[in-house]
C-alpha positions as CSV (number, residue, x, y, z in Angstrom):
1,M,14.9,-44.9,10.4
2,P,11.6,-46.9,10.6
3,A,8.5,-45.6,9.1
4,C,5.5,-44.9,11.4
5,S,2.0,-45.9,10.2
6,T,0.0,-42.6,9.4
7,D,-2.8,-44.6,7.9
8,R,-5.6,-43.4,10.3
9,S,-8.1,-41.6,8.3
10,S,-9.1,-41.2,4.6
11,G,-7.4,-37.7,4.6
12,I,-6.9,-34.4,6.5
13,T,-10.4,-33.2,7.3
14,H,-11.9,-31.0,9.9
15,S,-15.1,-30.2,11.8
16,P,-17.4,-28.0,10.0
17,V,-16.4,-24.1,10.4
18,R,-19.5,-22.4,11.6
19,N,-18.5,-18.7,11.8
20,V,-15.7,-16.2,11.2
21,A,-14.2,-16.7,14.7
22,Q,-13.6,-20.4,14.1
23,H,-12.3,-19.5,10.5
24,E,-9.7,-17.3,11.9
25,T,-8.9,-19.8,14.8
26,L,-8.5,-22.5,12.2
27,Q,-6.0,-20.5,10.1
28,I,-3.9,-19.7,12.7
29,A,-3.8,-23.0,14.1
30,Q,-2.8,-24.4,10.5
31,Q,-0.3,-22.0,10.1
32,A,1.1,-23.0,13.6
33,F,1.1,-26.8,12.5
34,A,2.8,-26.0,9.2
35,A,5.5,-23.9,11.5
36,Q,6.0,-26.8,13.6
37,Q,6.4,-29.3,10.6
38,K,9.2,-27.0,9.2
39,G,10.9,-26.7,12.8
40,V,11.0,-30.4,13.2
41,A,12.2,-30.7,9.7
42,T,14.8,-28.0,9.6
43,G,15.5,-26.5,13.0
44,D,13.9,-23.2,12.0
45,W,11.4,-22.5,14.5
46,S,11.1,-18.6,13.7
47,D,7.8,-18.9,12.1
48,F,6.3,-20.9,15.0
49,L,7.8,-18.1,17.5
50,A,5.9,-15.7,15.5
51,L,2.6,-17.1,16.1
52,I,2.7,-17.4,20.1
53,G,2.2,-14.8,22.4
54,D,4.7,-13.4,24.6
55,D,2.9,-14.9,27.6
56,I,2.3,-18.3,26.3
57,E,1.7,-21.4,28.7
58,F,3.4,-24.3,27.1
59,R,2.7,-27.7,28.3
60,S,4.0,-30.9,27.3
61,P,4.9,-34.3,28.9
62,S,8.6,-33.9,27.6
63,P,10.9,-34.6,30.4
64,H,12.7,-31.4,29.3
65,L,10.2,-29.2,30.9
66,P,10.2,-28.7,34.6
67,N,6.6,-29.8,35.9
68,G,5.7,-30.1,32.1
69,V,5.1,-26.6,31.6
70,I,6.8,-23.5,30.6
71,Y,5.7,-19.9,30.5
72,G,6.8,-17.0,28.0
73,K,8.2,-16.9,24.6
74,P,11.7,-16.7,25.5
75,A,11.3,-20.0,27.6
76,V,9.8,-21.6,24.6
77,A,12.5,-20.2,22.1
78,K,15.1,-21.7,24.6
79,L,13.5,-25.1,24.9
80,L,13.1,-25.2,21.1
81,Q,16.6,-24.3,20.5
82,K,17.9,-27.0,22.8
83,F,15.6,-29.6,21.0
84,T,17.2,-28.7,17.9
85,T,20.9,-28.1,18.8
86,E,21.6,-30.1,22.2
87,L,19.0,-33.0,21.5
88,N,19.4,-33.3,17.6
89,L,15.7,-33.1,16.9
90,K,15.0,-34.0,13.4
91,G,12.2,-35.5,11.5
92,K,8.8,-35.0,10.3
93,L,5.1,-34.6,11.5
94,T,2.2,-36.2,9.5
95,Q,-1.4,-35.1,10.2
96,T,-3.5,-38.3,10.7
97,Q,-6.8,-37.2,12.0
98,P,-9.7,-34.6,12.0
99,I,-9.2,-31.2,13.3
100,V,-11.6,-30.4,16.0
101,I,-12.3,-26.6,16.6
102,N,-14.2,-24.1,18.3
103,E,-14.1,-20.2,18.5
104,T,-10.7,-20.3,20.5
105,T,-9.1,-23.8,20.4
106,V,-8.1,-26.2,17.6
107,A,-7.1,-29.8,18.2
108,I,-4.9,-31.8,15.5
109,E,-3.7,-35.4,15.7
110,F,-0.4,-36.3,13.9
111,V,2.5,-38.7,14.2
112,G,6.0,-37.4,14.7
113,E,8.8,-39.7,13.6
114,G,12.6,-38.9,13.5
115,Q,15.8,-38.7,15.8
116,F,15.5,-37.3,19.1
117,G,18.7,-37.3,21.0
118,D,20.1,-40.7,20.8
119,E,16.8,-42.2,19.8
120,I,14.5,-43.1,16.7
121,V,10.9,-42.1,17.7
122,C,7.7,-42.7,16.7
123,H,4.9,-40.9,18.5
124,D,1.2,-40.3,18.1
125,L,0.5,-36.9,19.2
126,V,-2.2,-34.4,19.7
127,V,-1.9,-30.9,20.1
128,F,-4.2,-28.0,21.3
129,Y,-3.7,-24.5,20.2
130,Q,-5.8,-22.0,22.1
131,I,-5.8,-18.8,20.2
132,E,-7.0,-15.3,21.7
133,Q,-6.4,-12.2,19.7
134,G,-4.6,-13.6,16.9
135,T,-1.7,-15.4,18.8
136,I,-1.4,-19.0,20.3
137,K,-1.8,-18.4,24.2
138,R,-1.9,-22.0,25.2
139,F,-0.1,-24.9,23.9
140,R,-0.7,-28.4,25.2
141,E,0.8,-31.5,23.6
142,Y,0.0,-35.3,24.5
143,I,2.3,-37.8,23.4
144,G,1.9,-41.8,23.1
145,Q,4.3,-44.3,21.6
146,I,3.3,-46.2,18.6
């Protein structure tokens, strides 16, 4: 598998956390990203699913999402299961850019590399987690190809 270049910053940094709300939002987003890393590497999405709200809005340009969006935890669980079992998603996610944060939203830029279906992929990605009352209510992903 070809290695993706992840040399885009001097390290994992984030904008200054200015208050308790931002700190709590950042912690949940960092847990979510770690859970996504685990899911992509192992196929175990349970930690990620535990962090999302029952009424989540999940947006991605993936061709496996009708109109680029699905709603609700059961639909997200089904999609992630499909990625793992039917499409053989396996790889790693490496954070490459600073985290941008406000009281409710965290953005993380990263590189995703691995196998997806019959393809070897290497993508630049940005994900936005919108967090309300301790759970992820909205997830939005942007994908580019290196």
